[in-house]
Every structure is written in structure tokens, then in C-alpha cells.
C-alpha positions in Angstrom: -128.5 55.4 248.1 -125.1 53.9 249.2 -122.5 52.4 247.0 -119.8 49.8 247.6 -116.5 50.2 245.7 -114.4 47.1 245.5 -110.9 47.2 244.1 -109.3 43.9 243.2 -105.7 43.3 242.0 -104.5 39.9 240.9 -100.9 38.8 241.7 -98.1 39.8 239.3 -97.7 38.2 235.9 -94.3 36.4 235.7 -93.2 33.8 233.2 -93.5 30.3 234.7 -95.2 31.4 237.9 -99.0 31.4 238.4 -99.8 34.2 240.8 -103.4 34.4 239.7 -104.8 33.0 242.9 -103.1 35.7 244.9 -105.3 38.8 245.0 -105.6 41.8 247.1 -109.0 43.5 247.5 -110.3 46.5 249.3 -113.9 47.5 249.9 -115.3 50.8 251.0 -118.9 52.1 251.2 -119.9 55.6 250.4 -123.3 57.4 250.8 -123.7 59.1 247.4 -123.1 58.7 243.6 -120.7 61.7 243.7 -118.7 60.0 246.5 -118.6 56.8 244.5 -117.3 58.6 241.4 -114.6 60.3 243.6 -113.5 57.0 245.1 -113.4 55.2 241.7 -111.3 58.1 240.2 -109.1 58.0 243.3 -108.4 54.3 242.7 -107.5 55.0 239.0 -105.3 57.8 239.9 -103.4 55.8 242.6 -102.9 53.0 240.1 -101.7 55.4 237.4 -99.2 56.9 239.8 -97.7 53.5 240.5 -97.5 52.5 236.8 -94.4 52.2 234.8 -93.6 54.6 231.9 -94.6 51.9 229.4 -98.0 51.4 231.1 -98.7 55.0 230.9 -98.2 54.8 227.1 -100.1 51.6 226.5 -103.3 52.3 228.3 -105.6 55.2 227.7 -105.6 56.7 231.2 -107.7 59.6 230.2 -110.5 57.3 229.1 -110.3 55.4 232.5 -110.3 58.6 234.5 -113.3 60.0 232.6 -115.1 56.6 233.0 -114.5 56.7 236.7 -115.9 60.2 237.0 -119.0 59.9 234.8 -120.6 56.4 235.2 -124.3 56.5 235.8 -127.2 54.2 236.6 -130.5 54.7 234.7 -133.6 53.9 236.7 -135.8 51.3 235.2 -133.1 50.0 232.8 -132.8 46.2 232.6 -129.3 46.3 234.2 -129.9 49.1 236.6 -128.8 47.0 239.6 -125.7 45.5 237.9 -122.3 46.7 239.2 -120.2 48.9 237.0 -116.7 47.7 236.3 -113.9 50.1 235.5 -110.8 48.5 234.0 -108.9 46.3 233.8 -106.1 48.7 234.5 -102.6 47.8 233.2 -101.7 45.7 236.3 -105.1 43.8 236.0 -106.8 45.9 238.7 -110.6 46.0 238.5 -112.7 48.6 240.2 -116.3 47.6 240.7 -119.0 50.1 241.9 -122.2 48.6 243.1 -125.4 50.4 244.1 -126.8 48.9 247.3 -129.3 49.8 250.0 -128.8 50.1 253.7 -130.0 46.6 254.5 -127.4 45.1 252.1 -124.6 47.0 253.9 -125.8 45.6 257.2 -126.0 42.1 255.8 -122.4 42.3 254.4 -120.9 43.5 257.6 -120.3 40.8 260.3 -120.1 43.5 262.9 -123.4 45.1 262.0 -125.1 41.7 261.7 -124.0 41.0 265.2 -125.5 44.2 266.5 -128.9 44.0 268.2 -131.6 45.5 266.1 -132.4 48.3 268.5 -128.7 49.4 268.5 -128.2 49.4 264.7 -127.3 52.8 263.1 -130.4 54.6 261.8 -129.2 56.9 258.9 -127.4 55.9 255.7 -124.4 58.0 256.8 -124.2 56.1 260.1 -124.5 52.7 258.4 -121.8 53.6 255.9 -119.5 54.7 258.7 -120.1 51.5 260.6 -119.6 49.3 257.5 -116.2 51.0 256.8 -115.1 50.7 260.4 -115.9 47.0 260.7 
């Protein structure tokens, strides 16, 4: 089952300036839970590398790294289709991991939606690659 990892960072916090409407966001699809964990851990690691020394002491980075590597969905649980959120990280970044199916990836990609049905990718790996290349 594929997963979509969305990383969203709000604008910087500065006294007297509201940057909250400025956000950057990235979205990538992966084909397996292990890949989703790897990607989430990568996002935490990248954010940690860019943090200031004071950030490194004020946030429990180890907990965030463990959380990114060990999240799980439990089949049949009431919230089994809810995204998992990691963070916020010290700069306000949120990492959201969502479990989806192939048809959801196709619906969320304008390029794939525009593809004739007979020309759509057939395997999850091909759909994930097309989603990420769109």
C-alpha cells in the first residue's frame, strides 16, 4: 500500500511580522511502510541539521527520530485511515504520513488524471513514480 509524506513549514516567527500565511510544502509518495518511515526520518534529520544549537537542546530530537522510524497503523482500528503527524519540529515543520491506495494517488495527480485510462501505469511502483514525477 502506498503512502504520501507531506512536509509543511510555516514562515519564520518574527516580532511584529505575520509570516504564518507563507508556507512551503513538499509531497512525495512511496510504495511501502518502510520507505515511508525512511522518508519521515530523513525529513526529521534534515530539519535537525539546519537547527540552531539552542533548538537542539530545547527539543527532544531522539524522540522525534524514534517516532519517525516506528509509527504504525493498526488494521481495524477506528483511526486506521487517519494520517500520522510527526512534530511540530522546532521551526514549526510538520511531517504528515498518510496511507493511501493507488486510485487516490491517481486522483491527486493532475498529470495522471489527464492520462487516458488505457495508458495509466499498472503497478503501485509505476503509479508512485508517475505521481512523484508529475
